[in-house]
mmCIF file of the N, C-alpha and C atoms, coordinates in Angstrom:
data_MODEL
# 
_entry.id   MODEL 
# 
loop_
_atom_site.group_PDB 
_atom_site.id 
_atom_site.type_symbol 
_atom_site.label_atom_id 
_atom_site.label_alt_id 
_atom_site.label_comp_id 
_atom_site.label_asym_id 
_atom_site.label_entity_id 
_atom_site.label_seq_id 
_atom_site.pdbx_PDB_ins_code 
_atom_site.Cartn_x 
_atom_site.Cartn_y 
_atom_site.Cartn_z 
_atom_site.occupancy 
_atom_site.B_iso_or_equiv 
_atom_site.pdbx_formal_charge 
_atom_site.auth_seq_id 
_atom_site.auth_comp_id 
_atom_site.auth_asym_id 
_atom_site.auth_atom_id 
_atom_site.pdbx_PDB_model_num 
ATOM 1   N N  . UNK A 1 1  ? 271.271 80.393  76.419 1.00 0.00 ? 1  UNK A N  1 
ATOM 2   C CA . UNK A 1 1  ? 270.387 80.952  77.201 1.00 0.00 ? 1  UNK A CA 1 
ATOM 3   C C  . UNK A 1 1  ? 270.118 81.997  76.737 1.00 0.00 ? 1  UNK A C  1 
ATOM 4   N N  . UNK A 1 2  ? 268.843 82.536  76.320 1.00 0.00 ? 2  UNK A N  1 
ATOM 5   C CA . UNK A 1 2  ? 268.567 84.486  76.000 1.00 0.00 ? 2  UNK A CA 1 
ATOM 6   C C  . UNK A 1 2  ? 268.273 85.296  76.990 1.00 0.00 ? 2  UNK A C  1 
ATOM 7   N N  . UNK A 1 3  ? 268.958 86.973  77.067 1.00 0.00 ? 3  UNK A N  1 
ATOM 8   C CA . UNK A 1 3  ? 268.598 87.309  78.076 1.00 0.00 ? 3  UNK A CA 1 
ATOM 9   C C  . UNK A 1 3  ? 267.479 87.844  78.084 1.00 0.00 ? 3  UNK A C  1 
ATOM 10  N N  . UNK A 1 4  ? 267.079 88.612  79.003 1.00 0.00 ? 4  UNK A N  1 
ATOM 11  C CA . UNK A 1 4  ? 265.872 89.405  79.058 1.00 0.00 ? 4  UNK A CA 1 
ATOM 12  C C  . UNK A 1 4  ? 265.995 90.399  80.360 1.00 0.00 ? 4  UNK A C  1 
ATOM 13  N N  . UNK A 1 5  ? 265.659 91.625  79.787 1.00 0.00 ? 5  UNK A N  1 
ATOM 14  C CA . UNK A 1 5  ? 265.675 93.087  80.773 1.00 0.00 ? 5  UNK A CA 1 
ATOM 15  C C  . UNK A 1 5  ? 264.075 92.464  80.383 1.00 0.00 ? 5  UNK A C  1 
ATOM 16  N N  . UNK A 1 6  ? 263.150 92.926  81.969 1.00 0.00 ? 6  UNK A N  1 
ATOM 17  C CA . UNK A 1 6  ? 262.185 93.455  81.718 1.00 0.00 ? 6  UNK A CA 1 
ATOM 18  C C  . UNK A 1 6  ? 262.010 94.677  82.611 1.00 0.00 ? 6  UNK A C  1 
ATOM 19  N N  . UNK A 1 7  ? 260.353 95.598  81.820 1.00 0.00 ? 7  UNK A N  1 
ATOM 20  C CA . UNK A 1 7  ? 259.856 97.317  82.486 1.00 0.00 ? 7  UNK A CA 1 
ATOM 21  C C  . UNK A 1 7  ? 259.291 96.873  83.486 1.00 0.00 ? 7  UNK A C  1 
ATOM 22  N N  . UNK A 1 8  ? 258.481 97.409  83.800 1.00 0.00 ? 8  UNK A N  1 
ATOM 23  C CA . UNK A 1 8  ? 257.781 98.182  85.376 1.00 0.00 ? 8  UNK A CA 1 
ATOM 24  C C  . UNK A 1 8  ? 257.129 100.173 84.528 1.00 0.00 ? 8  UNK A C  1 
ATOM 25  N N  . UNK A 1 9  ? 256.142 99.777  85.404 1.00 0.00 ? 9  UNK A N  1 
ATOM 26  C CA . UNK A 1 9  ? 254.794 100.816 84.402 1.00 0.00 ? 9  UNK A CA 1 
ATOM 27  C C  . UNK A 1 9  ? 253.923 100.883 85.742 1.00 0.00 ? 9  UNK A C  1 
ATOM 28  N N  . UNK A 1 10 ? 254.261 101.262 87.408 1.00 0.00 ? 10 UNK A N  1 
ATOM 29  C CA . UNK A 1 10 ? 252.729 100.818 88.133 1.00 0.00 ? 10 UNK A CA 1 
ATOM 30  C C  . UNK A 1 10 ? 252.752 99.368  87.905 1.00 0.00 ? 10 UNK A C  1 
ATOM 31  N N  . UNK A 1 11 ? 251.305 99.653  88.205 1.00 0.00 ? 11 UNK A N  1 
ATOM 32  C CA . UNK A 1 11 ? 251.749 97.563  88.346 1.00 0.00 ? 11 UNK A CA 1 
ATOM 33  C C  . UNK A 1 11 ? 251.428 96.811  87.034 1.00 0.00 ? 11 UNK A C  1 
ATOM 34  N N  . UNK A 1 12 ? 252.148 97.682  85.980 1.00 0.00 ? 12 UNK A N  1 
ATOM 35  C CA . UNK A 1 12 ? 252.608 96.668  84.816 1.00 0.00 ? 12 UNK A CA 1 
ATOM 36  C C  . UNK A 1 12 ? 254.157 96.194  84.221 1.00 0.00 ? 12 UNK A C  1 
ATOM 37  N N  . UNK A 1 13 ? 253.879 95.368  83.574 1.00 0.00 ? 13 UNK A N  1 
ATOM 38  C CA . UNK A 1 13 ? 254.969 94.429  83.258 1.00 0.00 ? 13 UNK A CA 1 
ATOM 39  C C  . UNK A 1 13 ? 255.534 93.821  82.129 1.00 0.00 ? 13 UNK A C  1 
ATOM 40  N N  . UNK A 1 14 ? 256.650 94.535  81.688 1.00 0.00 ? 14 UNK A N  1 
ATOM 41  C CA . UNK A 1 14 ? 256.377 93.466  80.044 1.00 0.00 ? 14 UNK A CA 1 
ATOM 42  C C  . UNK A 1 14 ? 258.848 93.569  79.799 1.00 0.00 ? 14 UNK A C  1 
ATOM 43  N N  . UNK A 1 15 ? 258.408 93.295  78.813 1.00 0.00 ? 15 UNK A N  1 
ATOM 44  C CA . UNK A 1 15 ? 259.929 92.127  79.124 1.00 0.00 ? 15 UNK A CA 1 
ATOM 45  C C  . UNK A 1 15 ? 260.833 92.863  77.270 1.00 0.00 ? 15 UNK A C  1 
ATOM 46  N N  . UNK A 1 16 ? 261.998 92.928  76.835 1.00 0.00 ? 16 UNK A N  1 
ATOM 47  C CA . UNK A 1 16 ? 263.017 92.322  75.334 1.00 0.00 ? 16 UNK A CA 1 
ATOM 48  C C  . UNK A 1 16 ? 263.749 91.620  75.929 1.00 0.00 ? 16 UNK A C  1 
ATOM 49  N N  . UNK A 1 17 ? 263.803 91.177  74.047 1.00 0.00 ? 17 UNK A N  1 
ATOM 50  C CA . UNK A 1 17 ? 265.331 90.087  73.853 1.00 0.00 ? 17 UNK A CA 1 
ATOM 51  C C  . UNK A 1 17 ? 266.227 91.139  74.247 1.00 0.00 ? 17 UNK A C  1 
ATOM 52  N N  . UNK A 1 18 ? 266.959 91.543  75.049 1.00 0.00 ? 18 UNK A N  1 
ATOM 53  C CA . UNK A 1 18 ? 268.337 91.807  74.239 1.00 0.00 ? 18 UNK A CA 1 
ATOM 54  C C  . UNK A 1 18 ? 268.746 91.461  73.391 1.00 0.00 ? 18 UNK A C  1 
ATOM 55  N N  . UNK A 1 19 ? 268.602 90.173  73.032 1.00 0.00 ? 19 UNK A N  1 
ATOM 56  C CA . UNK A 1 19 ? 269.293 89.765  72.238 1.00 0.00 ? 19 UNK A CA 1 
ATOM 57  C C  . UNK A 1 19 ? 268.772 90.758  70.558 1.00 0.00 ? 19 UNK A C  1 
ATOM 58  N N  . UNK A 1 20 ? 267.584 91.049  70.285 1.00 0.00 ? 20 UNK A N  1 
ATOM 59  C CA . UNK A 1 20 ? 266.780 91.124  69.236 1.00 0.00 ? 20 UNK A CA 1 
ATOM 60  C C  . UNK A 1 20 ? 266.901 92.078  68.373 1.00 0.00 ? 20 UNK A C  1 
ATOM 61  N N  . UNK A 1 21 ? 266.796 92.665  67.625 1.00 0.00 ? 21 UNK A N  1 
ATOM 62  C CA . UNK A 1 21 ? 268.013 93.026  66.375 1.00 0.00 ? 21 UNK A CA 1 
ATOM 63  C C  . UNK A 1 21 ? 267.307 95.329  66.948 1.00 0.00 ? 21 UNK A C  1 
ATOM 64  N N  . UNK A 1 22 ? 265.929 95.447  67.187 1.00 0.00 ? 22 UNK A N  1 
ATOM 65  C CA . UNK A 1 22 ? 265.422 96.336  67.421 1.00 0.00 ? 22 UNK A CA 1 
ATOM 66  C C  . UNK A 1 22 ? 265.758 96.987  68.624 1.00 0.00 ? 22 UNK A C  1 
ATOM 67  N N  . UNK A 1 23 ? 266.714 96.048  69.890 1.00 0.00 ? 23 UNK A N  1 
ATOM 68  C CA . UNK A 1 23 ? 266.164 96.056  70.645 1.00 0.00 ? 23 UNK A CA 1 
ATOM 69  C C  . UNK A 1 23 ? 266.346 97.193  72.355 1.00 0.00 ? 23 UNK A C  1 
ATOM 70  N N  . UNK A 1 24 ? 267.549 98.423  71.627 1.00 0.00 ? 24 UNK A N  1 
ATOM 71  C CA . UNK A 1 24 ? 267.455 99.259  72.153 1.00 0.00 ? 24 UNK A CA 1 
ATOM 72  C C  . UNK A 1 24 ? 266.113 100.256 71.521 1.00 0.00 ? 24 UNK A C  1 
ATOM 73  N N  . UNK A 1 25 ? 266.224 100.737 70.760 1.00 0.00 ? 25 UNK A N  1 
ATOM 74  C CA . UNK A 1 25 ? 264.601 101.233 69.674 1.00 0.00 ? 25 UNK A CA 1 
ATOM 75  C C  . UNK A 1 25 ? 263.409 100.849 70.734 1.00 0.00 ? 25 UNK A C  1 
ATOM 76  N N  . UNK A 1 26 ? 263.136 99.260  71.023 1.00 0.00 ? 26 UNK A N  1 
ATOM 77  C CA . UNK A 1 26 ? 261.895 99.482  71.702 1.00 0.00 ? 26 UNK A CA 1 
ATOM 78  C C  . UNK A 1 26 ? 262.347 99.539  73.382 1.00 0.00 ? 26 UNK A C  1 
ATOM 79  N N  . UNK A 1 27 ? 263.716 99.643  73.409 1.00 0.00 ? 27 UNK A N  1 
ATOM 80  C CA . UNK A 1 27 ? 263.720 100.032 74.883 1.00 0.00 ? 27 UNK A CA 1 
ATOM 81  C C  . UNK A 1 27 ? 263.127 101.296 74.787 1.00 0.00 ? 27 UNK A C  1 
ATOM 82  N N  . UNK A 1 28 ? 264.503 102.390 74.801 1.00 0.00 ? 28 UNK A N  1 
ATOM 83  C CA . UNK A 1 28 ? 263.846 102.824 74.279 1.00 0.00 ? 28 UNK A CA 1 
ATOM 84  C C  . UNK A 1 28 ? 262.420 103.484 74.492 1.00 0.00 ? 28 UNK A C  1 
ATOM 85  N N  . UNK A 1 29 ? 261.884 103.547 73.670 1.00 0.00 ? 29 UNK A N  1 
ATOM 86  C CA . UNK A 1 29 ? 260.905 103.666 73.754 1.00 0.00 ? 29 UNK A CA 1 
ATOM 87  C C  . UNK A 1 29 ? 259.154 103.236 75.293 1.00 0.00 ? 29 UNK A C  1 
ATOM 88  N N  . UNK A 1 30 ? 259.995 102.215 75.240 1.00 0.00 ? 30 UNK A N  1 
ATOM 89  C CA . UNK A 1 30 ? 259.763 101.224 76.670 1.00 0.00 ? 30 UNK A CA 1 
ATOM 90  C C  . UNK A 1 30 ? 259.769 103.013 77.435 1.00 0.00 ? 30 UNK A C  1 
ATOM 91  N N  . UNK A 1 31 ? 260.832 103.300 78.063 1.00 0.00 ? 31 UNK A N  1 
ATOM 92  C CA . UNK A 1 31 ? 261.376 104.220 79.267 1.00 0.00 ? 31 UNK A CA 1 
ATOM 93  C C  . UNK A 1 31 ? 260.719 105.442 78.368 1.00 0.00 ? 31 UNK A C  1 
ATOM 94  N N  . UNK A 1 32 ? 260.219 105.798 77.552 1.00 0.00 ? 32 UNK A N  1 
ATOM 95  C CA . UNK A 1 32 ? 260.132 106.948 76.787 1.00 0.00 ? 32 UNK A CA 1 
ATOM 96  C C  . UNK A 1 32 ? 259.129 107.784 77.863 1.00 0.00 ? 32 UNK A C  1 
ATOM 97  N N  . UNK A 1 33 ? 258.179 105.799 77.047 1.00 0.00 ? 33 UNK A N  1 
ATOM 98  C CA . UNK A 1 33 ? 256.229 105.682 78.059 1.00 0.00 ? 33 UNK A CA 1 
ATOM 99  C C  . UNK A 1 33 ? 256.880 105.649 79.636 1.00 0.00 ? 33 UNK A C  1 
ATOM 100 N N  . UNK A 1 34 ? 257.649 105.517 79.678 1.00 0.00 ? 34 UNK A N  1 
ATOM 101 C CA . UNK A 1 34 ? 257.537 106.505 80.946 1.00 0.00 ? 34 UNK A CA 1 
ATOM 102 C C  . UNK A 1 34 ? 258.033 104.610 82.141 1.00 0.00 ? 34 UNK A C  1 
ATOM 103 N N  . UNK A 1 35 ? 258.457 103.546 81.317 1.00 0.00 ? 35 UNK A N  1 
ATOM 104 C CA . UNK A 1 35 ? 258.189 102.496 81.900 1.00 0.00 ? 35 UNK A CA 1 
ATOM 105 C C  . UNK A 1 35 ? 259.774 102.359 82.409 1.00 0.00 ? 35 UNK A C  1 
ATOM 106 N N  . UNK A 1 36 ? 260.304 101.757 83.855 1.00 0.00 ? 36 UNK A N  1 
ATOM 107 C CA . UNK A 1 36 ? 261.326 101.505 83.827 1.00 0.00 ? 36 UNK A CA 1 
ATOM 108 C C  . UNK A 1 36 ? 262.290 100.372 83.911 1.00 0.00 ? 36 UNK A C  1 
ATOM 109 N N  . UNK A 1 37 ? 263.678 99.846  83.703 1.00 0.00 ? 37 UNK A N  1 
ATOM 110 C CA . UNK A 1 37 ? 263.524 99.088  83.130 1.00 0.00 ? 37 UNK A CA 1 
ATOM 111 C C  . UNK A 1 37 ? 264.166 98.065  84.607 1.00 0.00 ? 37 UNK A C  1 
ATOM 112 N N  . UNK A 1 38 ? 263.737 96.805  85.421 1.00 0.00 ? 38 UNK A N  1 
ATOM 113 C CA . UNK A 1 38 ? 264.721 96.821  86.303 1.00 0.00 ? 38 UNK A CA 1 
ATOM 114 C C  . UNK A 1 38 ? 265.575 95.556  86.762 1.00 0.00 ? 38 UNK A C  1 
ATOM 115 N N  . UNK A 1 39 ? 266.698 96.399  87.434 1.00 0.00 ? 39 UNK A N  1 
ATOM 116 C CA . UNK A 1 39 ? 268.384 95.730  87.442 1.00 0.00 ? 39 UNK A CA 1 
ATOM 117 C C  . UNK A 1 39 ? 268.327 95.070  86.018 1.00 0.00 ? 39 UNK A C  1 
ATOM 118 N N  . UNK A 1 40 ? 269.524 93.942  86.630 1.00 0.00 ? 40 UNK A N  1 
ATOM 119 C CA . UNK A 1 40 ? 269.740 93.507  85.228 1.00 0.00 ? 40 UNK A CA 1 
ATOM 120 C C  . UNK A 1 40 ? 269.041 92.581  84.826 1.00 0.00 ? 40 UNK A C  1 
ATOM 121 N N  . UNK A 1 41 ? 269.441 92.135  82.932 1.00 0.00 ? 41 UNK A N  1 
ATOM 122 C CA . UNK A 1 41 ? 268.873 91.346  82.273 1.00 0.00 ? 41 UNK A CA 1 
ATOM 123 C C  . UNK A 1 41 ? 268.557 89.738  83.088 1.00 0.00 ? 41 UNK A C  1 
ATOM 124 N N  . UNK A 1 42 ? 267.580 88.966  83.202 1.00 0.00 ? 42 UNK A N  1 
ATOM 125 C CA . UNK A 1 42 ? 267.589 87.732  83.035 1.00 0.00 ? 42 UNK A CA 1 
ATOM 126 C C  . UNK A 1 42 ? 267.814 86.900  82.199 1.00 0.00 ? 42 UNK A C  1 
ATOM 127 N N  . UNK A 1 43 ? 268.227 86.007  82.234 1.00 0.00 ? 43 UNK A N  1 
ATOM 128 C CA . UNK A 1 43 ? 268.377 84.636  81.847 1.00 0.00 ? 43 UNK A CA 1 
ATOM 129 C C  . UNK A 1 43 ? 267.627 82.972  81.574 1.00 0.00 ? 43 UNK A C  1 
ATOM 130 N N  . UNK A 1 44 ? 267.261 82.908  80.394 1.00 0.00 ? 44 UNK A N  1 
ATOM 131 C CA . UNK A 1 44 ? 266.303 82.477  80.753 1.00 0.00 ? 44 UNK A CA 1 
ATOM 132 C C  . UNK A 1 44 ? 266.515 81.141  79.533 1.00 0.00 ? 44 UNK A C  1 
ATOM 133 N N  . UNK A 1 45 ? 265.820 80.239  79.777 1.00 0.00 ? 45 UNK A N  1 
ATOM 134 C CA . UNK A 1 45 ? 265.644 79.492  77.630 1.00 0.00 ? 45 UNK A CA 1 
ATOM 135 C C  . UNK A 1 45 ? 264.175 79.729  77.089 1.00 0.00 ? 45 UNK A C  1 
ATOM 136 N N  . UNK A 1 46 ? 263.828 80.859  77.066 1.00 0.00 ? 46 UNK A N  1 
ATOM 137 C CA . UNK A 1 46 ? 262.605 80.724  76.943 1.00 0.00 ? 46 UNK A CA 1 
ATOM 138 C C  . UNK A 1 46 ? 261.731 82.025  77.370 1.00 0.00 ? 46 UNK A C  1 
ATOM 139 N N  . UNK A 1 47 ? 260.934 82.941  76.629 1.00 0.00 ? 47 UNK A N  1 
ATOM 140 C CA . UNK A 1 47 ? 259.778 83.804  77.749 1.00 0.00 ? 47 UNK A CA 1 
ATOM 141 C C  . UNK A 1 47 ? 259.014 83.129  78.816 1.00 0.00 ? 47 UNK A C  1 
ATOM 142 N N  . UNK A 1 48 ? 258.524 82.049  78.406 1.00 0.00 ? 48 UNK A N  1 
ATOM 143 C CA . UNK A 1 48 ? 257.524 81.942  79.604 1.00 0.00 ? 48 UNK A CA 1 
ATOM 144 C C  . UNK A 1 48 ? 258.818 81.495  81.288 1.00 0.00 ? 48 UNK A C  1 
ATOM 145 N N  . UNK A 1 49 ? 260.096 80.551  80.556 1.00 0.00 ? 49 UNK A N  1 
ATOM 146 C CA . UNK A 1 49 ? 260.588 80.884  81.421 1.00 0.00 ? 49 UNK A CA 1 
ATOM 147 C C  . UNK A 1 49 ? 261.696 81.810  82.212 1.00 0.00 ? 49 UNK A C  1 
ATOM 148 N N  . UNK A 1 50 ? 261.598 83.080  81.337 1.00 0.00 ? 50 UNK A N  1 
ATOM 149 C CA . UNK A 1 50 ? 261.822 84.534  81.700 1.00 0.00 ? 50 UNK A CA 1 
ATOM 150 C C  . UNK A 1 50 ? 260.469 85.408  82.746 1.00 0.00 ? 50 UNK A C  1 
ATOM 151 N N  . UNK A 1 51 ? 259.495 84.833  81.989 1.00 0.00 ? 51 UNK A N  1 
ATOM 152 C CA . UNK A 1 51 ? 258.705 85.193  82.874 1.00 0.00 ? 51 UNK A CA 1 
ATOM 153 C C  . UNK A 1 51 ? 258.181 84.303  84.163 1.00 0.00 ? 51 UNK A C  1 
ATOM 154 N N  . UNK A 1 52 ? 258.681 82.943  84.377 1.00 0.00 ? 52 UNK A N  1 
ATOM 155 C CA . UNK A 1 52 ? 258.381 82.862  85.899 1.00 0.00 ? 52 UNK A CA 1 
ATOM 156 C C  . UNK A 1 52 ? 259.734 83.292  86.798 1.00 0.00 ? 52 UNK A C  1 
ATOM 157 N N  . UNK A 1 53 ? 260.933 82.947  85.850 1.00 0.00 ? 53 UNK A N  1 
ATOM 158 C CA . UNK A 1 53 ? 262.128 83.770  86.525 1.00 0.00 ? 53 UNK A CA 1 
ATOM 159 C C  . UNK A 1 53 ? 261.623 84.818  88.007 1.00 0.00 ? 53 UNK A C  1 
ATOM 160 N N  . UNK A 1 54 ? 260.674 85.870  86.735 1.00 0.00 ? 54 UNK A N  1 
ATOM 161 C CA . UNK A 1 54 ? 261.541 86.776  87.254 1.00 0.00 ? 54 UNK A CA 1 
ATOM 162 C C  . UNK A 1 54 ? 260.014 87.431  88.294 1.00 0.00 ? 54 UNK A C  1 
ATOM 163 N N  . UNK A 1 55 ? 258.891 86.545  87.700 1.00 0.00 ? 55 UNK A N  1 
ATOM 164 C CA . UNK A 1 55 ? 257.989 86.255  89.073 1.00 0.00 ? 55 UNK A CA 1 
ATOM 165 C C  . UNK A 1 55 ? 258.141 85.576  90.373 1.00 0.00 ? 55 UNK A C  1 
ATOM 166 N N  . UNK A 1 56 ? 258.764 85.198  90.500 1.00 0.00 ? 56 UNK A N  1 
ATOM 167 C CA . UNK A 1 56 ? 259.748 84.545  91.665 1.00 0.00 ? 56 UNK A CA 1 
ATOM 168 C C  . UNK A 1 56 ? 260.663 85.269  92.435 1.00 0.00 ? 56 UNK A C  1 
ATOM 169 N N  . UNK A 1 57 ? 261.290 86.045  91.602 1.00 0.00 ? 57 UNK A N  1 
ATOM 170 C CA . UNK A 1 57 ? 261.959 87.355  92.168 1.00 0.00 ? 57 UNK A CA 1 
ATOM 171 C C  . UNK A 1 57 ? 261.744 87.743  93.009 1.00 0.00 ? 57 UNK A C  1 
ATOM 172 N N  . UNK A 1 58 ? 261.917 88.355  94.097 1.00 0.00 ? 58 UNK A N  1 
ATOM 173 C CA . UNK A 1 58 ? 262.420 88.600  95.379 1.00 0.00 ? 58 UNK A CA 1 
ATOM 174 C C  . UNK A 1 58 ? 261.338 89.686  95.604 1.00 0.00 ? 58 UNK A C  1 
ATOM 175 N N  . UNK A 1 59 ? 260.998 90.781  95.026 1.00 0.00 ? 59 UNK A N  1 
ATOM 176 C CA . UNK A 1 59 ? 260.919 91.733  95.104 1.00 0.00 ? 59 UNK A CA 1 
ATOM 177 C C  . UNK A 1 59 ? 259.473 92.791  96.070 1.00 0.00 ? 59 UNK A C  1 
ATOM 178 N N  . UNK A 1 60 ? 259.792 94.099  96.181 1.00 0.00 ? 60 UNK A N  1 
ATOM 179 C CA . UNK A 1 60 ? 258.960 94.605  97.395 1.00 0.00 ? 60 UNK A CA 1 
ATOM 180 C C  . UNK A 1 60 ? 257.503 94.328  96.479 1.00 0.00 ? 60 UNK A C  1 
ATOM 181 N N  . UNK A 1 61 ? 256.572 93.329  97.249 1.00 0.00 ? 61 UNK A N  1 
ATOM 182 C CA . UNK A 1 61 ? 254.617 93.574  96.690 1.00 0.00 ? 61 UNK A CA 1 
ATOM 183 C C  . UNK A 1 61 ? 254.757 94.221  96.071 1.00 0.00 ? 61 UNK A C  1 
ATOM 184 N N  . UNK A 1 62 ? 254.275 95.243  95.257 1.00 0.00 ? 62 UNK A N  1 
ATOM 185 C CA . UNK A 1 62 ? 252.776 95.902  95.579 1.00 0.00 ? 62 UNK A CA 1 
ATOM 186 C C  . UNK A 1 62 ? 252.035 95.938  95.895 1.00 0.00 ? 62 UNK A C  1 
ATOM 187 N N  . UNK A 1 63 ? 251.427 96.934  95.670 1.00 0.00 ? 63 UNK A N  1 
ATOM 188 C CA . UNK A 1 63 ? 249.895 97.334  96.525 1.00 0.00 ? 63 UNK A CA 1 
ATOM 189 C C  . UNK A 1 63 ? 249.439 96.444  96.057 1.00 0.00 ? 63 UNK A C  1 
ATOM 190 N N  . UNK A 1 64 ? 249.435 96.351  94.574 1.00 0.00 ? 64 UNK A N  1 
ATOM 191 C CA . UNK A 1 64 ? 248.782 95.138  93.693 1.00 0.00 ? 64 UNK A CA 1 
ATOM 192 C C  . UNK A 1 64 ? 248.725 94.542  93.125 1.00 0.00 ? 64 UNK A C  1 
ATOM 193 N N  . UNK A 1 65 ? 248.422 92.944  92.341 1.00 0.00 ? 65 UNK A N  1 
ATOM 194 C CA . UNK A 1 65 ? 249.932 92.170  91.217 1.00 0.00 ? 65 UNK A CA 1 
ATOM 195 C C  . UNK A 1 65 ? 250.479 93.261  90.162 1.00 0.00 ? 65 UNK A C  1 
ATOM 196 N N  . UNK A 1 66 ? 251.040 92.701  89.846 1.00 0.00 ? 66 UNK A N  1 
ATOM 197 C CA . UNK A 1 66 ? 251.728 92.849  88.531 1.00 0.00 ? 66 UNK A CA 1 
ATOM 198 C C  . UNK A 1 66 ? 250.316 92.554  87.763 1.00 0.00 ? 66 UNK A C  1 
ATOM 199 N N  . UNK A 1 67 ? 249.860 93.678  86.811 1.00 0.00 ? 67 UNK A N  1 
ATOM 200 C CA . UNK A 1 67 ? 250.017 92.411  85.391 1.00 0.00 ? 67 UNK A CA 1 
ATOM 201 C C  . UNK A 1 67 ? 250.680 92.047  84.527 1.00 0.00 ? 67 UNK A C  1 
ATOM 202 N N  . UNK A 1 68 ? 250.446 90.897  84.532 1.00 0.00 ? 68 UNK A N  1 
ATOM 203 C CA . UNK A 1 68 ? 251.130 89.986  82.798 1.00 0.00 ? 68 UNK A CA 1 
ATOM 204 C C  . UNK A 1 68 ? 250.606 90.655  82.141 1.00 0.00 ? 68 UNK A C  1 
ATOM 205 N N  . UNK A 1 69 ? 251.385 91.551  80.937 1.00 0.00 ? 69 UNK A N  1 
ATOM 206 C CA . UNK A 1 69 ? 251.123 92.304  79.762 1.00 0.00 ? 69 UNK A CA 1 
ATOM 207 C C  . UNK A 1 69 ? 250.734 90.822  78.573 1.00 0.00 ? 69 UNK A C  1 
ATOM 208 N N  . UNK A 1 70 ? 250.211 91.053  77.445 1.00 0.00 ? 70 UNK A N  1 
ATOM 209 C CA . UNK A 1 70 ? 249.618 90.131  77.108 1.00 0.00 ? 70 UNK A CA 1 
ATOM 210 C C  . UNK A 1 70 ? 250.883 90.151  75.627 1.00 0.00 ? 70 UNK A C  1 
ATOM 211 N N  . UNK A 1 71 ? 251.878 91.637  75.606 1.00 0.00 ? 71 UNK A N  1 
ATOM 212 C CA . UNK A 1 71 ? 252.130 91.551  74.542 1.00 0.00 ? 71 UNK A CA 1 
ATOM 213 C C  . UNK A 1 71 ? 253.692 92.031  75.016 1.00 0.00 ? 71 UNK A C  1 
ATOM 214 N N  . UNK A 1 72 ? 253.618 90.795  75.796 1.00 0.00 ? 72 UNK A N  1 
ATOM 215 C CA . UNK A 1 72 ? 255.873 91.020  76.375 1.00 0.00 ? 72 UNK A CA 1 
ATOM 216 C C  . UNK A 1 72 ? 255.987 89.918  75.140 1.00 0.00 ? 72 UNK A C  1 
ATOM 217 N N  . UNK A 1 73 ? 255.430 88.957  75.563 1.00 0.00 ? 73 UNK A N  1 
ATOM 218 C CA . UNK A 1 73 ? 255.353 87.458  74.584 1.00 0.00 ? 73 UNK A CA 1 
ATOM 219 C C  . UNK A 1 73 ? 256.484 88.310  72.837 1.00 0.00 ? 73 UNK A C  1 
ATOM 220 N N  . UNK A 1 74 ? 254.648 88.807  72.633 1.00 0.00 ? 74 UNK A N  1 
ATOM 221 C CA . UNK A 1 74 ? 255.349 89.009  71.021 1.00 0.00 ? 74 UNK A CA 1 
ATOM 222 C C  . UNK A 1 74 ? 256.374 89.771  70.901 1.00 0.00 ? 74 UNK A C  1 
ATOM 223 N N  . UNK A 1 75 ? 257.600 91.514  72.088 1.00 0.00 ? 75 UNK A N  1 
ATOM 224 C CA . UNK A 1 75 ? 257.841 91.657  72.364 1.00 0.00 ? 75 UNK A CA 1 
ATOM 225 C C  . UNK A 1 75 ? 259.562 91.185  72.347 1.00 0.00 ? 75 UNK A C  1 
ATOM 226 N N  . UNK A 1 76 ? 259.250 90.064  73.271 1.00 0.00 ? 76 UNK A N  1 
ATOM 227 C CA . UNK A 1 76 ? 260.618 89.369  73.160 1.00 0.00 ? 76 UNK A CA 1 
ATOM 228 C C  . UNK A 1 76 ? 260.850 88.234  72.028 1.00 0.00 ? 76 UNK A C  1 
ATOM 229 N N  . UNK A 1 77 ? 259.951 88.019  71.213 1.00 0.00 ? 77 UNK A N  1 
ATOM 230 C CA . UNK A 1 77 ? 260.467 87.026  69.654 1.00 0.00 ? 77 UNK A CA 1 
ATOM 231 C C  . UNK A 1 77 ? 260.632 88.031  69.994 1.00 0.00 ? 77 UNK A C  1 
# 
């Protein structure tokens, strides 16, 4: 199983595969851009399963729905 770290900024969410070669660099870029890492990475079989697992988490409901970034799958690949 692959581990995916999720990041949020306002109502936007994206994630990174923690095993990818540039994970540390990409994570620092997200943090510098104002994203916040959410908890521990989630384990999933693929990026789609990771997103499904993330949206099942009992997080506090935002005032607006989180925006699913179309770039999340590219970043996780």
